[in-house]
N, C-alpha and C positions, 0 to 999 in steps of 0.2 A: 732488467737493468738497461738503462738508457745509454745509447751510443753518444759519447762526448767528443768524438773526433770532429775536427772542423770540416765543413763542406768544401767543395772545390771553389765555390764563389768566395768563401771566407779566406781560403788560402790565397786566391788571386788578389783579393783586396789587400791583404797583408803584404803581399809581394809588391804591389803597386805603391805602397806607402814606404817601402824600403829605400833608404837614402844611399845605399851602396851604388857606386857608379861603375863597377867592374863590368867588363864585356859580358861575362856569364850572367850577371843579374839583369843586365839590359836585354839579353836574349830571352830570358824567362819573362821579363816584363812585356816584351813585344808579343810573345805567344799569349800571355794573359789578356793583353789589350785586344788582340785580334779575336780571341774567344769571346770577350765581353762585348765589343762594339761591332763585330763583323768585319770592319775595315778601319784603317787609320792612314792618314796621309802624313807626309814628312813634318809639316808644322804641328800637327796634333801629337805626333810622337815626341817632338821637341818639347812641347808643353808638359810632357810627362818625364822630362829630364834625359831623354835619349837624344843627344845633340847630333850624332852622326848615325842615323838609322840605316843607311844603305849598307855599310860594312856589316852591321849586325844581321840584316836580312840575308846578305851573302853567306855569312857563317851559318845561319839557320838552314839555308838551302843546302849547304854542304853537309849538314847534319841529317838531311833527309826530309825537312819540312817542305811541303809543296806550296810555296808562297808565290803568288802571282802579283802583277801590278798593272794598273792602268794609269794613264796620264790625264791630269785634269787641270783646269784653270782655277787658281786660288786667289782670292782677294784678301790681303792681310789687314791688320788693324788700322793701318794708315791709309787704306784705300788703294794701295798699289796692286796692280794685277800681275800675277805670276802665272805664266803658261808652262805646261809640262811638269807639273808637280806630281810626284809619285803617290799613288794611293795603293797600299798593300792589303792583300786579303788572302785567305787560304783558297787555293785554286778550286777546291770542291765546294766553296761557299762564297760565290761572287757577291759584290754589293747589290742591293736591291735595284738600283738604277744603273746597273752594269752597262747597258747599251748606250747610255749617255756619255760614257767615257771613251777615250781613244785607247785601244788595247795596245800594250807595249810588251815586248819580250822580257 
């Protein structure tokens, strides 16, 4: 008999398509995004409907998630340069170009 249970990736994709904007759903979505993409910065999280990622990251840390951040320079769609934009990642899995970022507490 074949196992019809959804895979972790399928569960994450369904979660990311969820239109619920509750803090609990956003926390789950951030975990799914960090698992899927290794890291996400503030504008990337906002594109996924998480308008205030910092409080959700704070809550996840309070729950025991070891999420670290580095600060990076980000150029938005209008060409404006933003310095000190947070990029979040699981501390045991830093971004591939980790050394290119300024480490922040």
